C-alpha positions in Angstrom: 106.4 160.1 115.5 107.7 157.8 112.9 109.9 159.0 110.0 110.6 157.0 106.9 112.3 157.8 103.6 110.3 157.7 100.4 111.4 154.7 98.3 109.9 153.1 95.3 109.6 149.4 94.5 112.7 147.8 93.0 112.7 146.0 89.6 111.1 142.6 90.1 109.1 143.7 93.2 105.3 144.2 93.3 104.6 147.7 91.7 103.1 149.1 94.9 105.2 149.7 98.0 103.3 150.5 101.2 105.3 152.8 103.5 102.7 153.5 106.3 99.4 151.7 107.2 97.5 153.4 110.0 94.4 151.9 111.6 92.9 154.1 114.3 89.3 154.4 115.6 87.6 153.4 112.4 90.0 155.3 110.1 92.2 153.3 107.8 95.0 155.2 106.0 97.6 153.7 103.7 100.5 155.7 102.3 103.0 154.4 99.7 104.6 154.6 96.4 104.0 153.0 93.0 106.3 152.4 90.0 104.6 151.6 86.7 106.6 150.6 83.7 106.1 152.2 80.3 103.8 150.1 78.1 101.7 148.5 80.9 98.0 148.8 81.4 96.5 149.1 84.8 94.7 146.9 85.4 95.6 144.5 82.6 91.9 144.2 81.6 88.8 146.1 82.5 88.7 148.6 85.4 89.6 148.4 89.1 87.7 149.9 92.0 88.7 150.1 95.7 86.7 151.1 98.8 89.1 154.0 99.7 89.4 157.6 98.6 92.7 157.9 96.7 94.9 161.0 96.6 98.0 160.6 94.4 100.8 162.8 93.3 102.4 162.0 90.0 106.2 162.4 90.7 107.4 161.3 87.2 105.8 160.0 84.0 102.5 160.1 82.1 99.4 157.9 82.3 96.5 158.0 79.8 93.4 157.5 82.0 90.5 155.5 80.5 86.7 155.5 81.0 84.9 152.1 81.5 84.2 152.0 77.7 87.9 152.3 76.9 87.7 155.9 75.7 90.3 158.4 77.0 89.2 160.3 80.2 92.4 162.4 80.4 96.1 162.4 81.2 98.0 162.4 84.4 101.4 164.1 84.1 104.4 164.8 86.4 103.3 167.3 89.0 99.6 166.5 88.9 97.6 165.6 92.0 94.5 163.4 91.4 91.6 162.5 93.7 89.7 159.3 92.9 86.5 158.7 94.9 85.8 155.4 96.6 84.5 152.7 94.2 85.2 155.0 91.2 86.3 153.0 88.1 89.9 153.5 87.1 92.1 152.2 84.3 95.0 153.6 82.3 97.8 153.1 79.8 101.3 153.9 81.2 102.9 156.1 78.5 106.2 156.6 80.2 107.9 155.1 83.3 105.8 156.6 86.1 106.4 157.1 89.9 103.4 157.9 92.1 103.1 158.8 95.8 99.6 157.8 97.1 97.4 157.9 100.1 94.3 155.7 100.5 91.7 156.8 103.1 88.8 154.7 104.3 86.4 155.5 107.2 85.2 152.1 108.6 
């Protein structure tokens, strides 16, 4: 067993802070935190996709999630849990400073 405290990236650090990365018998799990500053867009242009299933808990803040054409898909608010499928397009506008706890899961 390994126990760690939940901490968030400090100002000036990369926005994503990985706390655990577990690779075991074809299963790859990453667990960490994210801090997103109000007024930023993620990613800066277009959309991002990753090969893992993402489960995230919005601890603080609000994000306007966007479709690939730039239209509004919906809003993530404090207390929401979101599941994003592997390779699903994602983009958003950060409306207030936001803290997220995430888990990325990939079966290799």
